[in-house]
N, C-alpha and C positions, 0 to 999 in steps of 0.2 A: 390532475396536472399529471403530463406525461415525463418519463424519465428515460433516458438512454443508458445502459450499463454495457460496459465491455468485458467479457469474459475470457482468460487467457485458457486454452486448451490445445491438445496435442490432436485432437480429433476434430476434422471439418464437421460445421452443422448449419443449416440454416439459420437466418435470424429469426428469432421467436419474439412475437408481440403478443402480451397478457391483455386480458380484460381491465379496462382500467387505463392503458395505454403506456405501461412499462415495456420497453424493447431492450431485447438481449441482443448483442451482437457477438459472435464469437470469432476470436482471433487466433490464429495458429502460427504467426509471423515472429512470435517473440516479444519481450518486453517494449522494445523501440517500437515497433509497429502499435501494440496497443496504446502506448504514450502517446505516439504522434496523432493516432485517430483520436484519442480521448481530448486530446488539447484542441483539436479542430472542433470537435463536438461541443467543447466547454465554450468555445468563443471568449475566451480570455477570465473564464471563471474559475474557481478553485476546481481542481480534479484530485478526488480520494482514489488511494488503492488499499485494495483489501487481497485478503489471500495467506497463503500459508508463509512459514519462515522462510522458503526458498525464495518465493517471489519476492518478498520484502528485502533478503539480502540481495539479490539480482538489482532490483533498484536502487537500493544504497550504493552498492559497488559501481554502477553506473552513473552515480550522481545526478539521478533524474528527481529525487525527492527533494522540497526544501524543508518539509519539516515532517517530522513523525512524533506522533502521543502514543506514549506505552502506558498503558493502566496496568500496576502490577497489584494484585490481590493476594493475602495470607492465605492461601489455601494450597495444598499440595495435590497435584493431579496425577502424579506417575512420571513416566517417560515421555519425552517430548522432543520435539526437532529446537536445537538452540537457534533463537533468533538472530544473535549477532555474530555467530561463530565462522572465523576465518575473516573478519573484517576488523579494519585498523579506522576506527571511525575518524579521529583526528587528522589522519593522513588524509583522509578524502573529503577533509573539511567539514566535518561535522562536529558540533559542541553542544553542551547541554544547555539550554537555553532557559528552562524553568523547571523547578519540582517542587511538588506538593504532597506532603504525607498526612494521612488522617491514620485512625485504626481500621478503617476499611479499605484502604488503597493507597497507593503511593502513586504519583502521575508524575512522569518523565516527559518534559518535551525535548525534542533534538533538532535544530535547524542546522543547514546548511550554511556556512559562514563565509567559504571560499568559493 
């Protein structure tokens, strides 16, 4: 089964097709361009956003994500980039829809409500 992946980047690159049919398209026009292209390619199906904390914050701030699933594991990894820094999720229309805890992980689902 072939898959199309869109990758945000600051550097222009040609489309790359891997053996097996997975194709990577590199987008330099920012999150809105990547979102628009992904929605077009998906043809009404779900689109998943992956990336670093900065990318996720941009999509949340622009209200382009309907749902986000965060898995939190009890491990200290050292320093890192804060995922939700500078965001007021309730003011952006997001709320916690689900949460499940176990000794191995806590899963939190955040959904856009407005």
